[in-house]
C-alpha positions, 0 to 999 in steps of 0.5 A: 301574429297579426294584431288589429287596431281599431278606433284609432285616431286618424292623426296617428301615424305608423311610426307612432304605432311602432313605438307603442308596440316595440317595448313589448317585442319585435315589430315586423310591420305596421300598416295604417289602412288609408282611404284610396280617394282621400289618402286619409286614415280609415281609423284602423291598422295592423301590426305584425309581431312574429313572437306570439307571447310578445304579441299577446302581451302587447295586446293585453297592455295596449288595449284601450290605451289613449293615443292622440286623444282616442282609446284604441281597441287592440286584438288578435286578428282572426284568421280568414276561413278559405 
């Protein structure tokens, strides 16, 4: 399941997100979206967890968790319609 993290502190790094989500299950990938020009974080990221139950637990437990001084919003990514 792909998880979207918004309101993310721009100081947060991918390895920090991985460490936050790993206690709830396997993390396949972590991607912080960066500005192409400045190469700085845009303040949102995606985490992929293959097991849906683990992902839902991580969302429940980590939503509104304070990371680097800012409460992040964690939710399931909505599928794009084709």
